[in-house]
C-alpha positions, 0 to 999 in steps of 0.5 A: 574914845578908843579901842584897844588893839586886841585882835579877832583872829590869829592872823596879820590881817586880823591884827591889820584891821583892828588898827584900822577900824580904830584909826577910823572910830577912835581919838584915842588908842590902847596898847595892852602889855599883860603877859611876861617881863624879861626879869632875868634879862634886865636883873642881869643885862641880858640880851632880851627874848625875841618874843619881846622885842617882836611883840613891842616892835610890832606895835611900834610898827603899827603905830597909829599918826595922829591918834593919842596913845596910852600904855597900860603894862602890868608888873602883876600875873593874871592872878594879880597876886604876885609878880608877872613871870619871865618868858620861861614861867619863873618868877624873880627871888624878892623878899619884899616886892620893892627889893632894888633889882625888882625896881630897877629891873621894871624901870628898865622895862617901862623906860624900853616900851615908853621909847620904842612906843612914845605913848602920851599916857602910861599906866605902870600898874594894872588893876593894882586893888586885886593885890591888895584883895588878893595878897594883902601882905604885899601891898605895903612893900607894892606901894613903896615900889610903884612910888619909887618907879613913878618917880624915876619914869617921870624924871626920864620922861617929864612930858609923860602922864603916868598912873595905875588902873584900878578895877571898879568891879573889885572896889564897888561893893568888894567881897573882902573881909572889911569892905569899908577899910578895903575901900578906904585903902583904895580910895586913899591909894587911888587919891594919891595919883595925878589921874586914876586909870579904871578897869571895869566890866559890870557883868563881873558885878551881876550889873544889867541895868542902867540904874546897876550901871549908874550906882557904880559910876556914883559910888566911883565919883563919891570915892575917887578925887582925881581925874578919871580915865578909863583904861578898859572897859565892856560889856556883854552882848549875848548870854556868856556860860563857862562850865569849868567857873560855874558861870552863867551871866545873860546878855543882849545888845540892848544891854550892852547899848545901854551900858556904853550909853550910861558910860559915855553920858558919865564920861561927858559929864565927870570930863573923863580923859579918856575911854578905852573899850577893850575890843573893837569886834567878838574874837572868837577866831581867836579864842578858838587858839588859846591853850586850854589852860586859858581857854576858859578865862578867855572865854570872859570877854568874847562877846563884848566887842560892838561888831560880832565875830563875822564882822555885822555892826551890833546895836553898841556900834550906832551908839558908838559912831554918836558918842564918838562926835562929843568930846569928853573934855 
């Protein structure tokens, strides 16, 4: 069990403190690379942008010795409807997502990250069922792209454990025209993987009780027959209100602790490969620096840490310490 390296403040001290907390409270951690992709550089053999080089180098410098590492890389944009943008905001031209120049560029991207970070696990795409929901016309070519990319990365890194992630909150009771067909398609695709990465934020689904949480887990286990890892998850510890989204979701610390307890019980009973809790600490200070266009989106997870913005332990912290001592497998 472990955390992503998402920091709580825009400072080098926050980054160092986050890695130290992870080292002290985890047996695995996640580097989550869900931003720009230097498409132009990869496609045209040009120098990589400094921002990308610095991003990967910083993660390489902070790498924790003796702690397993899982790396999640997104090929999709934040809306999970198209390719992630380049550093100038552009998206490469393509006819189908599995066009050769897209495949070649993304293989280079993943290979670079893998060589630099040397992870134990690599998720080559994040929350892929969202593409089926948001841009279904791209789904078939996306599946072909992933199959080719996975084959090539596996050939270059034969010891690496490779998969993709899906969202449970939009797999369970999905808001789509024909839910049965969607569930079957996502199940079939996920069950073709060696193992399945899960992204789950139960408050997105309005789940707030032990029974509600367990119903989602039961659905997951009924439909996914491959080994499971939780690539990212967390739950609110206080009310969430985002006016621009017309959104209000109540939350509190006992509810957060209850979700963590249900998660841990399922992880142990079903022998999940690992569990990543998204952020160890509430990131109010970091959120204050977000650009206006992403502030509302960034607020959704702000109170999901097991430590609050002032560094005080929440009720879920004690539960984390308890379950960390129980091996998942």
